[in-house]
C-alpha positions as CSV (number, residue, x, y, z in Angstrom):
1,M,29.4,18.1,173.3
2,R,28.5,15.1,171.1
3,I,30.8,13.9,168.3
4,L,30.0,11.3,165.6
5,Y,33.1,9.7,164.1
6,I,32.8,7.6,161.0
7,D,35.5,5.2,159.5
8,D,35.4,1.8,157.9
9,K,38.6,0.7,159.6
10,P,38.0,-0.6,163.1
11,D,41.4,0.5,164.3
12,I,40.7,4.0,163.6
13,R,37.3,3.9,165.2
14,N,38.8,2.5,168.4
15,L,41.5,5.2,168.5
16,L,39.1,8.0,168.1
17,Q,36.8,6.4,170.7
18,R,39.7,6.5,173.2
19,Y,40.8,9.9,172.4
20,L,37.4,11.6,172.5
21,T,36.0,10.1,175.6
22,S,39.4,10.8,177.4
23,W,38.9,14.5,176.4
24,G,35.4,14.6,177.8
25,Y,33.4,14.3,174.7
26,E,30.3,12.2,174.2
27,A,31.5,10.0,171.4
28,V,29.4,7.7,169.0
29,G,31.0,5.6,166.1
30,A,29.7,4.4,162.7
31,S,31.5,2.2,160.2
32,D,30.3,3.7,157.0
33,G,28.5,6.8,155.5
34,E,24.9,5.3,155.5
35,E,25.2,4.2,159.1
36,G,26.7,7.7,160.0
37,W,23.8,9.5,158.0
38,Q,21.2,7.5,160.1
39,L,22.9,8.5,163.4
40,I,23.2,12.0,162.2
41,Q,19.4,12.3,161.8
42,S,18.6,10.7,165.2
43,L,21.4,11.9,167.4
44,H,22.0,15.5,165.9
45,P,25.7,15.6,166.9
46,D,27.6,18.8,167.2
47,I,30.6,17.7,165.3
48,V,31.0,14.9,162.6
49,I,34.5,13.5,162.0
50,T,34.4,11.4,158.8
51,D,36.7,9.6,156.6
52,W,36.8,10.9,153.0
53,M,37.4,7.5,151.3
54,M,34.8,5.0,152.2
55,P,32.8,2.4,150.4
56,G,29.3,3.4,149.5
57,L,28.3,6.9,150.8
58,N,31.8,8.4,151.2
59,G,32.7,11.4,153.3
60,L,32.4,13.9,150.7
61,E,28.8,12.8,149.7
62,L,27.8,12.6,153.2
63,C,29.0,16.2,153.9
64,N,27.1,17.4,150.9
65,R,23.9,15.7,152.1
66,I,24.3,17.2,155.6
67,R,24.6,20.6,154.1
68,T,21.5,20.1,151.7
69,S,19.3,18.7,154.4
70,D,17.0,20.5,156.8
71,I,18.8,19.6,160.0
72,P,17.7,22.3,162.4
73,T,21.2,23.0,164.0
74,Y,24.6,23.5,162.4
75,I,26.9,20.5,162.3
76,Y,30.6,21.1,162.1
77,V,32.4,18.6,159.8
78,I,35.8,17.5,160.0
79,L,37.0,15.5,156.9
80,L,39.7,12.8,157.7
81,T,41.9,12.4,154.4
82,A,45.1,11.3,153.1
83,R,44.4,13.6,150.2
84,N,46.5,16.9,150.4
85,I,46.1,18.0,146.7
86,K,44.9,21.7,146.8
87,E,42.2,20.8,144.1
88,D,40.7,18.1,146.3
89,L,40.8,20.4,149.4
90,I,38.8,23.0,147.5
91,V,36.2,20.3,146.5
92,G,35.9,19.3,150.2
93,M,35.2,22.9,151.1
94,E,32.7,23.5,148.3
95,A,30.9,20.3,149.6
96,G,30.6,22.0,153.1
97,A,33.5,20.7,155.1
98,D,34.7,23.1,157.8
99,D,38.1,21.5,158.4
100,F,40.4,18.9,157.2
101,I,43.0,16.6,159.2
102,G,45.5,14.6,157.4
103,K,45.9,10.7,157.9
104,P,47.6,9.4,159.8
105,F,46.6,12.2,162.3
106,E,48.3,13.5,165.3
107,K,46.6,13.2,168.7
108,L,47.5,16.8,169.7
109,E,46.5,18.3,166.5
110,L,43.1,16.5,166.6
111,K,42.5,17.8,170.0
112,A,43.5,21.4,169.0
113,R,41.1,21.2,165.9
114,L,38.2,19.9,168.1
115,K,38.7,22.9,170.6
116,A,38.7,25.2,167.7
117,A,35.5,23.5,166.4
118,A,33.8,23.9,169.8
119,R,34.5,27.7,170.0
120,I,32.9,27.9,166.6
121,I,29.9,25.9,167.5
122,S,29.5,27.9,170.6
123,L,29.6,31.2,168.6
124,E,26.9,29.5,166.2
125,R,24.7,28.7,169.1
126,T,24.9,32.1,170.5
127,L,24.2,33.6,167.2
128,E,21.2,31.4,166.8
129,E,19.9,32.5,170.3
130,K,20.4,36.1,169.5
131,N,18.7,35.8,166.0
132,S,15.8,33.8,167.8
133,K,15.3,36.8,170.2
134,L,15.6,39.3,167.5
135,E,13.1,37.3,165.5
136,E,10.7,37.3,168.6
137,A,11.3,41.0,169.1
138,Y,10.4,41.7,165.4
139,N,7.1,39.8,165.6
140,V,6.1,41.8,168.6
141,I,7.2,45.1,166.9
142,K,5.4,43.9,163.7
143,D,2.1,42.9,165.5
144,D,2.3,46.3,167.4
145,L,2.8,48.2,164.0
146,E,-0.1,46.2,162.3
147,A,-2.3,47.2,165.3
148,A,-1.2,50.9,165.1
149,A,-1.9,50.9,161.3
150,R,-5.4,49.6,161.8
151,I,-5.9,52.4,164.4
152,Q,-4.4,54.9,162.1
153,H,-6.6,53.6,159.1
154,S,-9.8,53.9,161.4
155,L,-9.0,57.7,161.5
156,I,-9.5,58.2,157.7
157,P,-12.9,57.8,156.0
158,Q,-13.9,54.1,155.7
159,K,-16.4,54.5,152.5
160,I,-17.1,56.8,149.7
161,E,-18.8,59.9,151.3
162,H,-21.8,61.6,149.7
163,F,-22.9,65.1,151.0
164,G,-25.8,66.6,148.9
165,G,-24.2,66.9,145.4
166,I,-20.6,66.3,146.5
167,T,-18.8,63.0,146.5
168,F,-15.3,62.3,148.0
169,D,-13.1,59.5,147.1
170,W,-9.4,58.9,148.0
171,L,-6.1,57.0,147.5
172,F,-4.0,55.9,150.7
173,C,-0.9,53.9,150.3
174,P,1.4,54.1,153.4
175,S,5.0,53.3,152.4
176,L,5.4,51.5,155.9
177,F,3.0,50.0,158.4
178,V,1.9,53.5,159.3
179,A,2.1,56.6,157.6
180,G,3.0,60.2,158.1
181,D,0.0,61.2,155.9
182,I,-3.6,61.5,157.0
183,F,-6.8,63.1,155.7
184,N,-10.5,63.4,156.8
185,I,-13.7,65.1,156.0
186,V,-15.7,66.5,159.0
187,R,-19.3,67.9,158.8
188,L,-19.1,71.2,160.7
189,D,-22.9,71.8,160.7
190,E,-25.9,71.3,158.3
191,K,-24.4,73.0,155.4
192,T,-20.6,73.2,155.8
193,L,-18.0,70.5,155.4
194,A,-14.3,70.9,156.6
195,F,-11.7,68.8,154.7
196,Y,-7.9,68.3,155.0
197,L,-5.0,66.4,153.8
198,L,-1.7,66.7,155.7
199,D,1.8,65.2,155.5
200,V,4.1,65.1,158.3
201,S,8.0,65.3,157.5
202,G,9.9,62.1,157.8
203,H,8.8,58.6,157.9
204,G,7.8,55.8,160.0
205,I,6.6,55.9,163.7
206,P,7.6,59.4,164.6
207,A,5.9,60.9,161.7
208,A,2.7,58.4,162.1
209,L,2.5,59.5,165.8
210,L,2.3,63.2,164.9
211,S,0.0,62.6,162.0
212,T,-2.2,60.5,164.4
213,T,-2.2,63.4,167.0
214,L,-3.0,66.0,164.4
215,S,-6.0,63.7,163.5
216,R,-7.3,63.9,166.9
217,V,-6.8,67.6,167.3
218,L,-8.8,68.1,164.1
219,T,-11.6,65.7,165.1
220,P,-14.3,67.5,166.6
221,T,-15.3,66.7,170.2
222,P,-19.1,66.2,171.1
223,N,-19.5,69.7,171.8
224,F,-17.4,70.7,168.8
225,A,-14.5,72.2,170.7
226,G,-11.5,72.5,168.8
227,P,-9.8,74.5,166.1
228,M,-12.5,73.9,163.4
229,R,-15.4,75.4,165.3
230,H,-15.3,78.0,168.3
231,S,-18.1,78.5,170.8
232,L,-20.1,81.7,171.1
233,A,-22.4,83.0,173.8
234,V,-25.2,83.8,171.4
235,P,-27.0,82.0,168.8
236,P,-25.9,79.7,166.9
237,F,-23.5,79.4,169.7
238,Y,-20.5,78.7,167.5
239,R,-18.3,80.2,164.7
240,I,-17.0,78.1,162.0
241,T,-13.2,78.8,162.0
242,A,-11.8,80.4,158.9
243,P,-9.1,77.9,157.2
244,R,-6.2,80.6,157.7
245,E,-7.1,80.6,161.4
246,V,-7.2,77.0,161.8
247,V,-3.8,76.7,160.3
248,S,-2.4,79.5,162.2
249,E,-3.7,77.9,165.4
250,L,-2.0,74.6,164.5
251,N,1.4,76.5,163.8
252,G,1.3,78.0,167.2
253,R,0.4,74.6,168.8
254,F,2.9,72.6,167.0
255,M,5.9,75.0,166.8
256,N,9.3,73.4,166.5
257,D,11.4,73.5,169.8
258,D,14.4,71.6,171.0
259,V,12.4,68.4,171.5
260,Q,9.9,68.6,168.5
261,T,11.8,69.0,165.3
262,Q,9.0,67.8,163.0
263,Y,6.7,70.0,160.8
264,F,4.1,69.2,158.4
265,T,2.3,70.5,155.4
266,I,-1.5,70.7,154.9
267,V,-4.3,71.9,152.8
268,Y,-7.4,72.7,154.9
269,G,-10.4,73.9,153.6
270,I,-14.3,74.4,154.1
271,I,-17.1,74.1,151.6
272,D,-20.7,74.8,151.4
273,I,-22.7,71.5,150.7
274,H,-25.3,73.3,148.7
275,S,-23.5,75.8,146.8
276,A,-20.1,74.0,146.6
277,A,-18.3,77.4,147.1
278,G,-15.4,77.2,149.6
279,T,-12.1,78.5,150.8
280,L,-8.8,76.7,151.5
281,T,-5.4,77.5,153.0
282,Q,-2.2,75.9,151.6
283,A,0.8,75.7,154.1
284,G,3.7,74.2,152.3
285,H,1.8,71.6,150.6
286,P,1.5,70.8,146.9
287,S,-1.2,73.0,145.2
288,P,-4.6,71.5,144.9
289,I,-5.9,70.9,141.4
290,H,-9.1,71.9,140.3
291,Q,-10.6,70.2,137.2
292,S,-13.3,71.8,135.1
293,A,-16.2,69.7,133.6
294,D,-14.5,69.7,130.2
295,G,-11.3,68.1,131.8
296,T,-9.0,71.2,131.8
297,V,-7.1,71.7,135.1
298,R,-5.5,74.4,137.0
299,L,-3.7,74.6,140.3
300,I,-4.8,76.7,143.4
301,G,-2.4,78.5,145.6
302,D,1.5,78.9,145.5
303,G,2.8,77.0,148.5
304,G,2.8,78.9,151.8
305,F,4.9,78.0,154.7
306,P,4.8,74.4,156.3
307,V,3.3,74.1,159.9
308,G,5.7,74.2,162.8
309,M,8.6,76.0,161.2
310,F,8.0,79.7,161.6
311,P,6.4,81.3,164.5
312,E,5.3,84.4,162.6
313,A,4.2,82.6,159.4
314,D,1.2,84.2,157.6
315,Y,-1.3,82.0,155.8
316,E,-3.4,82.9,152.9
317,E,-6.9,81.8,151.9
318,H,-8.0,80.8,148.3
319,P,-11.5,80.9,147.3
320,F,-12.9,78.3,145.0
321,S,-16.1,76.6,143.7
322,I,-16.9,73.3,142.2
323,N,-19.7,73.5,139.6
324,V,-21.4,70.2,138.5
325,G,-19.1,68.0,136.7
326,E,-16.0,69.5,138.3
327,R,-13.5,68.1,140.8
328,L,-10.8,69.3,143.2
329,F,-7.7,67.1,144.2
330,L,-5.6,67.2,147.2
331,Y,-2.5,65.1,147.2
332,S,0.7,64.6,149.1
333,D,4.2,65.0,147.6
334,G,4.7,61.3,147.7
335,I,2.9,61.3,144.4
336,T,4.8,63.9,142.5
337,E,8.2,63.0,144.2
338,C,7.7,59.2,143.5
339,R,11.0,58.0,141.9
340,G,11.4,55.7,138.8
341,N,14.0,53.2,138.1
342,D,16.0,55.9,136.4
343,G,15.9,58.2,139.3
344,G,13.5,60.8,137.8
345,M,10.4,62.0,139.5
346,F,6.7,61.2,138.7
347,G,6.0,65.0,138.6
348,I,3.0,67.3,138.5
349,D,2.9,67.3,134.8
350,R,2.3,63.4,134.7
351,L,-0.2,63.5,137.4
352,L,-2.1,66.4,135.6
353,K,-2.1,64.2,132.4
354,I,-3.6,61.4,134.2
355,I,-6.3,63.5,135.7
356,C,-7.1,65.0,132.4
357,D,-7.2,61.7,130.6
358,G,-9.4,60.3,133.3
359,Y,-12.0,63.1,133.4
360,R,-14.7,61.0,132.3
361,M,-13.9,58.1,134.7
362,S,-15.6,57.5,138.0
363,L,-13.7,58.7,140.8
364,R,-13.0,55.1,142.0
365,N,-11.7,54.0,138.7
366,L,-9.6,57.2,138.4
367,M,-8.0,56.3,141.9
368,I,-7.1,53.0,140.7
369,S,-5.6,54.2,137.6
370,I,-3.4,56.7,139.3
371,E,-2.1,53.9,141.9
372,R,-1.3,51.7,138.9
373,E,0.6,54.2,137.0
374,L,2.6,55.1,140.0
375,A,3.4,51.4,140.5
376,V,4.5,51.0,137.0
377,F,6.4,54.1,137.1
378,Q,8.3,53.0,140.4
379,G,8.4,49.5,139.2
380,S,7.0,48.4,142.7
381,S,3.6,48.5,144.3
382,Q,5.5,49.2,147.7
383,F,6.2,52.8,147.6
384,D,9.1,54.8,149.2
385,D,6.9,57.5,150.5
386,D,3.4,57.6,151.7
387,I,0.8,58.1,148.8
388,S,-2.5,60.0,149.6
389,L,-5.0,61.7,147.5
390,L,-8.3,63.0,148.5
391,V,-10.7,64.1,145.6
392,M,-14.3,65.8,145.7
393,E,-16.6,65.9,142.7
394,R,-19.8,67.7,142.3
395,K,-22.9,66.2,140.6
396,E,-26.4,66.9,140.2
397,E,-28.4,66.5,143.3
């Protein structure tokens, strides 16, 4: 362990040199504060023993300079002083001194103080190593989460989608790197679209893993095997699955057990591209919002059971249609349950008002407006829960 001692009196320096080397320390001396400061920057000692009262840069000023510098390792500072006034010691501590030894000092006391300093430095070095390993681990986890977020983001639509006279847009703001919310639009045949928005219970990686799994389950294979479309032996060789059947199949497949304790909510529906008539099933998810061409709104559905909670859950279908100029909104409860600084929730009424006020806006501008209003309400653009919203609008073809 390297110790730098600083004193303007040669006899004190000689005494310290004898003591420190006899105890096995690497000892280097300096005759004043400025010389000591230069040696600190080049030698990076573990401990500095410095006299308080010195001409030029005194011990207190040197201690303050050490603490305000960008020296990479912690230096333990012991002040040698004949001052024992309580207020003076407080000033020394505030300047960053770790310990004090009165002058004239006792050999055994100095030895004991140095052993205590060595223990503290050892703990400091151990803590630095652990923190460094933690930082390395965090960076690895961060890189992995960012990669997972990119993969998850690739599972949602990448651009505004147009199908005949129906246009889709969305808002997606994960609370963390990865989200428990996910949504998509799938073309089932020449005239039929499927759409869904789901929200897995909980947050973070477990919720994201299940949401990603569900996205894969609901993504058709090349031969369209899966819950959305079932094969037939006769033309057209498939049957588009009714929304309630899709949700029931998911409920059976992802039923809670002793290992799997998560559930999810979902709105799943199908719509005819040409007539814009469709049906949807709501499973524990916030009720979709239908907006007429004049801006008025109404809610579709009354809740239903979340998926994965009750094995015998029965799901209903709700017919709907979107006339020219009308819109249909699907959203997660991260919007309505977003909390402001006062603890109150954003709520459905505030969301409905924004949608009503923005019925003449383009879908993109409306999405931007909703995100902005949520950030203002919460007081931060980093949301506590995943925010997702999928909207479709019918226009003249």
